[in-house]
C-alpha positions as CSV (number, residue, x, y, z in Angstrom):
1,M,3.1,-35.7,-10.2
2,P,1.7,-33.1,-12.6
3,D,1.4,-33.7,-16.2
4,T,4.2,-31.4,-17.6
5,E,3.0,-31.5,-21.0
6,R,-0.5,-30.6,-20.1
7,L,1.0,-27.8,-18.0
8,I,3.0,-26.4,-20.7
9,Y,0.0,-26.2,-23.0
10,L,-2.3,-24.6,-20.5
11,L,0.5,-21.9,-19.6
12,S,0.7,-21.3,-23.3
13,Q,-3.0,-20.9,-23.8
14,A,-3.0,-18.5,-20.8
15,R,-0.2,-16.4,-22.0
16,Q,-1.7,-16.0,-25.5
17,G,-5.2,-15.0,-23.9
18,L,-6.5,-18.1,-25.5
19,A,-7.5,-20.2,-22.6
20,T,-11.0,-21.3,-22.3
21,Q,-13.1,-21.4,-19.1
22,D,-12.4,-24.8,-18.4
23,E,-8.7,-24.4,-19.0
24,Y,-8.4,-21.7,-16.6
25,T,-10.0,-23.8,-14.0
26,E,-7.7,-26.7,-14.9
27,L,-4.5,-24.7,-14.5
28,L,-5.7,-23.2,-11.2
29,E,-6.3,-26.6,-9.7
30,M,-3.0,-27.9,-10.9
31,I,-1.3,-24.9,-9.1
32,Q,-3.3,-25.3,-6.2
33,A,-2.6,-29.1,-5.7
34,D,1.1,-28.6,-6.1
35,E,2.9,-29.2,-2.8
36,T,6.5,-30.3,-4.3
37,G,7.3,-27.1,-6.0
38,M,7.2,-29.2,-9.5
39,V,4.8,-27.0,-10.9
40,N,6.5,-23.6,-10.0
41,T,9.7,-25.3,-11.5
42,Q,7.9,-26.0,-14.8
43,I,6.6,-22.4,-14.9
44,E,9.8,-20.9,-14.3
45,A,11.5,-23.2,-17.0
46,F,8.6,-22.5,-19.6
47,H,8.8,-18.8,-19.2
48,G,12.4,-18.1,-18.4
49,P,14.0,-16.2,-15.4
50,A,12.6,-13.2,-14.0
51,T,13.9,-10.0,-15.0
52,P,13.7,-6.4,-12.7
53,D,11.7,-5.0,-15.5
54,S,9.3,-7.8,-16.3
55,H,6.6,-7.0,-13.9
56,D,3.3,-5.0,-14.8
57,P,1.3,-5.3,-11.8
58,A,-2.0,-4.2,-13.7
59,E,-1.4,-6.9,-16.4
60,W,-0.5,-9.5,-14.0
61,Q,-3.6,-8.5,-11.6
62,Q,-5.8,-8.9,-14.9
63,L,-4.5,-12.4,-15.4
64,V,-5.0,-13.2,-11.7
65,T,-8.5,-11.9,-11.8
66,G,-9.4,-14.1,-14.7
67,I,-8.0,-17.1,-13.1
68,L,-9.8,-16.4,-9.8
69,A,-13.1,-16.1,-11.5
70,A,-12.7,-19.6,-13.3
71,D,-15.7,-20.9,-11.2
72,K,-18.0,-18.3,-12.5
73,P,-19.8,-18.4,-15.8
74,R,-17.9,-16.2,-18.3
75,Q,-16.7,-16.0,-21.8
76,P,-12.9,-17.0,-22.8
77,S,-10.7,-14.3,-21.6
78,R,-8.4,-12.3,-23.9
79,I,-5.5,-11.6,-22.0
80,R,-2.5,-10.2,-24.0
81,H,1.1,-9.2,-23.4
82,I,1.4,-10.9,-19.7
83,H,4.7,-10.5,-18.1
84,W,5.6,-13.3,-16.0
85,K,8.0,-12.3,-13.4
86,W,5.8,-13.8,-10.6
87,A,5.4,-17.0,-12.2
88,A,7.5,-18.8,-9.7
89,A,5.1,-17.8,-6.8
90,A,1.8,-18.8,-8.7
91,S,1.0,-21.4,-6.2
92,I,0.4,-18.8,-3.8
93,L,-0.8,-15.6,-6.0
94,L,-3.4,-17.7,-7.9
95,L,-4.9,-19.1,-4.8
96,T,-5.4,-15.9,-3.0
97,G,-4.4,-12.9,-5.2
98,I,-1.3,-12.3,-3.3
99,A,2.1,-12.0,-5.2
100,W,4.4,-12.8,-2.3
101,W,6.8,-16.1,-1.8
102,W,8.8,-17.3,1.0
103,T,12.7,-17.6,0.0
104,Q,13.2,-21.2,1.1
105,P,13.6,-24.6,-1.0
106,A,10.4,-25.7,-2.5
107,K,10.3,-28.9,-0.5
108,T,9.9,-27.2,2.6
109,R,6.7,-25.1,1.3
110,A,3.9,-27.3,2.3
111,P,1.1,-25.3,3.7
112,V,0.5,-25.2,7.3
113,H,-3.1,-25.7,8.5
114,T,-4.3,-23.1,10.9
115,Q,-7.3,-21.7,12.2
116,A,-9.8,-20.4,9.7
117,A,-9.4,-16.7,9.2
118,P,-12.2,-14.0,10.0
119,D,-13.6,-12.6,6.8
120,V,-12.7,-9.1,7.4
121,A,-13.2,-6.5,4.8
122,P,-10.2,-4.6,3.6
123,G,-9.8,-0.8,4.6
124,G,-11.5,2.1,2.5
125,N,-12.2,5.8,2.3
126,K,-12.8,6.7,5.8
127,A,-11.6,10.0,7.6
128,I,-12.6,12.4,10.2
129,L,-12.3,16.2,9.7
130,T,-11.9,18.2,12.8
131,L,-12.9,21.8,12.4
132,S,-11.2,24.8,13.9
133,D,-14.1,24.9,16.7
134,G,-13.5,21.4,17.6
135,S,-16.5,20.1,15.8
136,Q,-16.0,16.9,13.8
137,I,-17.3,15.6,10.3
138,T,-17.1,12.0,9.6
139,L,-16.3,12.1,5.8
140,D,-17.2,8.6,4.7
141,S,-20.9,9.0,5.7
142,A,-21.2,12.9,4.7
143,G,-23.0,13.5,1.6
144,N,-21.2,15.1,-1.5
145,G,-21.2,18.9,-1.8
146,L,-20.7,21.7,0.5
147,L,-19.6,20.4,4.3
148,A,-18.6,23.5,5.8
149,Q,-17.1,27.0,5.6
150,Q,-13.9,28.0,7.6
151,G,-13.2,31.5,7.2
152,G,-13.2,32.4,3.6
153,S,-12.5,28.8,2.7
154,K,-15.4,26.6,1.4
155,I,-14.9,22.8,2.2
156,T,-16.7,20.6,-0.5
157,K,-16.8,16.7,-0.7
158,M,-16.5,15.8,-4.3
159,A,-18.3,12.8,-6.1
160,N,-15.1,10.8,-6.0
161,G,-14.8,11.4,-2.2
162,Q,-12.1,13.9,-2.3
163,L,-12.1,16.7,-0.1
164,V,-11.5,20.2,-1.4
165,Y,-10.9,23.8,-0.1
166,D,-11.6,26.4,-2.5
167,N,-11.9,30.3,-2.2
168,A,-9.3,30.5,0.4
169,G,-9.3,33.4,2.6
170,T,-9.2,34.4,6.4
171,D,-11.7,35.2,9.1
172,A,-10.9,38.6,10.5
173,G,-7.2,38.2,10.3
174,K,-7.4,34.9,12.2
175,I,-5.7,31.7,10.9
176,L,-8.1,28.7,11.3
177,Y,-6.8,25.2,11.3
178,N,-8.2,22.0,10.3
179,T,-7.3,18.4,10.8
180,M,-8.1,15.4,8.6
181,S,-7.3,12.0,10.2
182,T,-7.8,8.5,9.0
183,P,-8.6,5.5,11.3
184,L,-6.8,2.1,11.0
185,G,-8.3,0.6,7.9
186,G,-9.0,4.1,6.4
187,Q,-7.2,6.2,3.7
188,Y,-8.5,9.7,2.2
189,S,-7.2,12.4,-0.1
190,L,-7.8,16.2,0.0
191,I,-6.9,19.2,-2.1
192,L,-5.4,22.0,0.2
193,P,-6.1,25.8,-0.2
194,D,-3.1,26.3,-2.4
195,G,-4.1,23.6,-4.8
196,S,-1.6,20.9,-3.3
197,K,-2.8,17.4,-3.2
198,V,-2.3,15.0,-0.3
199,W,-3.0,11.6,0.2
200,L,-3.3,9.8,3.7
201,N,-2.6,6.3,4.5
202,A,-4.1,4.6,7.3
203,G,-3.8,5.6,10.8
204,S,-2.5,9.0,9.6
205,S,-3.4,12.8,10.1
206,I,-2.6,16.1,8.7
207,T,-3.1,19.5,10.3
208,Y,-3.2,22.5,7.9
209,P,-4.5,26.2,7.9
210,T,-7.7,26.8,5.9
211,A,-5.8,29.4,4.1
212,F,-2.0,30.0,3.5
213,T,-0.9,33.3,4.5
214,G,2.5,34.8,5.2
215,S,6.1,33.7,3.7
216,E,5.4,29.8,4.0
217,R,2.9,27.0,3.7
218,K,3.2,24.9,6.6
219,V,1.4,21.5,7.6
220,T,2.0,18.8,10.2
221,V,1.7,15.2,9.7
222,T,1.6,11.9,11.5
223,G,1.4,8.5,10.0
224,E,2.2,8.4,6.4
225,A,1.3,10.8,3.5
226,F,2.0,11.3,-0.2
227,F,2.2,15.2,-1.4
228,D,1.9,16.5,-4.8
229,V,2.9,20.0,-4.0
230,A,1.5,23.0,-5.9
231,K,4.5,25.2,-7.1
232,N,5.0,28.6,-5.5
233,A,8.7,29.8,-5.3
234,R,7.7,32.8,-3.1
235,M,6.0,30.5,-0.5
236,P,7.7,27.4,0.1
237,F,6.0,24.3,1.4
238,R,7.0,22.8,4.7
239,V,6.0,19.5,6.2
240,T,6.7,18.8,9.8
241,A,6.6,15.2,11.2
242,N,7.9,14.7,14.8
243,N,11.5,15.8,14.7
244,T,11.8,16.1,10.9
245,T,11.1,18.8,8.7
246,V,10.8,18.8,4.7
247,D,11.1,21.9,2.8
248,V,9.8,21.9,-0.7
249,L,9.0,24.3,-3.6
250,G,7.0,22.1,-5.8
251,T,7.5,18.3,-6.0
252,H,6.1,14.8,-5.3
253,F,7.3,12.9,-2.3
254,N,6.1,10.4,0.5
255,I,6.7,10.4,4.1
256,N,6.4,7.7,6.4
257,A,6.3,8.8,10.1
258,Y,4.5,6.0,12.0
259,T,5.6,5.9,15.5
260,D,6.0,2.1,15.5
261,E,8.6,2.4,12.6
262,A,12.2,2.6,13.4
263,A,13.0,5.7,11.3
264,I,11.0,8.5,9.6
265,K,11.4,7.8,5.9
266,T,11.1,10.9,3.3
267,T,11.2,9.7,-0.2
268,L,11.4,11.9,-3.1
269,V,9.6,11.1,-6.3
270,E,10.2,14.2,-8.4
271,G,11.7,17.7,-7.8
272,A,13.9,18.6,-4.9
273,I,13.4,18.7,-1.1
274,R,15.5,19.6,1.9
275,V,15.1,17.4,4.9
276,S,16.1,18.7,8.1
277,A,16.7,16.7,11.5
278,H,19.2,16.6,14.3
279,N,20.9,19.9,13.1
280,R,21.7,18.3,9.8
281,Q,20.2,19.3,6.3
282,M,20.2,17.0,3.3
283,V,18.9,18.0,-0.2
284,L,17.4,15.1,-1.9
285,K,17.3,14.0,-5.4
286,P,14.7,11.7,-7.0
287,G,15.1,8.3,-6.1
288,Q,16.5,9.2,-2.7
289,Q,15.3,8.4,0.7
290,A,16.3,10.3,4.0
291,R,15.9,7.9,7.1
292,V,15.8,9.8,10.4
293,S,15.9,7.7,13.5
294,H,15.9,8.9,17.1
295,N,19.7,9.8,16.8
296,D,21.0,9.4,13.3
297,V,20.3,10.5,9.7
298,Q,20.9,8.5,6.5
299,V,20.3,8.9,2.8
300,A,19.6,5.8,0.7
301,D,20.0,5.9,-3.0
302,Q,18.0,4.5,-5.8
303,V,15.0,3.3,-3.6
304,D,12.3,1.4,-5.5
305,L,9.7,4.2,-5.9
306,S,7.1,2.2,-6.9
307,A,7.2,0.0,-3.8
308,I,7.1,3.3,-1.8
309,T,4.0,4.7,-3.1
310,A,2.3,1.3,-3.8
311,W,-0.1,1.9,-1.0
312,K,-1.4,4.9,-2.9
313,E,-1.9,2.9,-5.9
314,G,-3.9,0.1,-4.2
315,Y,-1.5,-2.5,-3.3
316,F,1.3,-3.4,-0.8
317,S,4.7,-4.0,-2.0
318,F,7.4,-5.9,0.0
319,T,11.2,-6.2,-0.8
320,N,13.1,-8.4,1.5
321,A,10.7,-7.6,4.3
322,D,10.6,-9.6,7.6
323,L,7.5,-10.7,9.1
324,P,7.1,-7.8,11.6
325,T,7.3,-5.4,8.8
326,V,4.7,-7.3,6.7
327,M,2.3,-7.4,9.8
328,R,2.6,-3.9,10.7
329,E,1.3,-2.7,7.4
330,L,-1.5,-5.3,7.3
331,A,-2.5,-4.3,11.0
332,R,-2.8,-0.8,9.9
333,W,-4.9,-1.4,6.7
334,Y,-7.1,-4.3,8.4
335,N,-7.4,-2.6,11.8
336,L,-5.8,-5.5,13.5
337,E,-3.8,-6.2,16.7
338,V,-0.6,-8.4,16.2
339,S,1.3,-10.2,18.8
340,Y,4.0,-12.9,18.9
341,E,4.5,-15.9,20.9
342,G,8.1,-17.0,21.6
343,K,10.5,-16.3,18.8
344,I,9.5,-14.5,15.7
345,P,9.3,-16.7,12.6
346,D,12.6,-16.0,10.5
347,R,11.0,-15.4,7.1
348,V,11.6,-13.0,4.1
349,F,8.7,-11.7,1.9
350,N,9.1,-10.2,-1.6
351,G,6.3,-9.3,-3.9
352,E,2.9,-7.6,-3.8
353,I,-0.6,-7.9,-2.0
354,G,-3.7,-6.3,-3.3
355,R,-5.4,-4.0,-0.8
356,S,-8.8,-5.0,-2.0
357,L,-8.4,-8.5,-0.6
358,T,-10.2,-9.5,2.5
359,L,-8.3,-10.6,5.6
360,S,-9.1,-14.3,5.3
361,Q,-7.6,-14.2,1.6
362,V,-4.4,-12.6,2.8
363,L,-4.0,-14.9,5.7
364,K,-4.8,-17.8,3.5
365,G,-1.7,-17.0,1.6
366,L,0.4,-16.2,4.8
367,S,-0.4,-19.9,6.0
368,K,1.1,-21.1,2.8
369,T,4.6,-19.6,3.8
370,R,4.5,-22.0,6.9
371,I,3.7,-19.0,9.2
372,K,1.4,-20.4,12.1
373,Y,-1.1,-18.1,13.9
374,R,-4.3,-18.3,15.9
375,I,-7.1,-15.6,15.9
376,E,-8.6,-14.3,19.0
377,D,-11.7,-11.8,19.3
378,G,-11.8,-11.6,15.5
379,H,-9.2,-8.7,15.2
380,R,-6.2,-10.0,17.1
381,I,-3.6,-12.0,15.4
382,V,-1.3,-14.1,17.4
383,I,1.8,-15.3,15.3
384,Q,3.2,-18.6,16.8
385,P,6.7,-20.1,16.6
C-alpha cells in the first residue's frame, strides 16, 4: 500500500517544479509499482477532476521527460504551470511516455506479461520523389541544395529537409508532373510551385504539376495529407482522393484517404472548402468533417481539430478509439504488419502517444492495458484474445 502522505508531498513538489532528482525517481517508482489503482486514485483526488481545457501536451511532455530521465544525472527540474488532465493515467504514461488509458475499473488493470517487444525506431522524414521522366530521388538520403530541374521549376531540398519548388514555369508548353511518396514509417513536407505547403503522413503520396497553369491548381492524394493552401481566387485549388474532390480558394485542411479506413475524412481547420462525392456537394465550416464512404456522405460538426492534426505535430491522439484504429496508425508509423487471432479485444483508448517513441516503449504501454500479443519476424504483431 503506497504512503499517501508521501505521495501527496511528491506530487506537490513536482507540480511546483521543486522536485529533486531523487524525488522524481521516487515518484516514478511509486507509480510503476502501483497495480491496485490506489496511486491513480490519490493523484486524481489531489489534483481534482480533469476538464476539457486542462491539457497542454507540450507542458505535460516536459514533465514526463523530466521524470523519465530520473535515472540520469541532472540538476533539479524547474517545471511550472503543469496541467494535470492526464494524471489518472500516470501509471502508464510515466513508464513509457504514453498518455493513454483503458476505460475499465482500476482493479482489473494489472499488467499482462508478454513477449519482449523489438526496439524498432519510430518513423522519420523519408520520401521518394518521382520526376516526370520516371527517375527517382530518395529525399532522406539526398543532400541539401538543388536536386533537379523540371521545366522552368527548380527543385531544392532545404536545410530543414523540406522540398521546395521555385521559379515555376513550363517546358515548351508541356505540363510536367512529379509525385512525392512516403513509405510506411515515413513523413515529409513540400512547398508546391504556387507556395502552398503540404505535409504527407506515412504511406501517402501526392501527384502535382511542376507549374500551375490554366484555371485551376489540381493535385491528387493517397493516404493522408495536411494542406496550407496559398490564396489565389482566380485559380482555385482542387484535391482529388479516390472518389472525393475538395475545392478551396485558400485554407487549412486535412484529408485522410487511406484505403484501409472505412471513409475518406476531410476536416476543415480554417477557411472554407467544398467537398464533392456521390453527386453531392457540401461546403464545410471550420471544425466540420466530411466523411465519404463507398456509398454515403456525412458531415460531423465540432470535431477535435487538435486530434485530427496531431500526426503533423508529432504525436498520435485517440478519442474513444478501438484497438484496430490504434493499431492501424501504429502500423503505418512503425512499418508493421498487424493481425488478430480469434476475437478482437474490446478496448477503448483515449489520450496521446508521442511519435518519437520506439516500438518497444509503445508496446510496453499497450501490455499495461491487458492486451496480449506476440511478435513474429520483428515486424509482425499478432494480437491475441
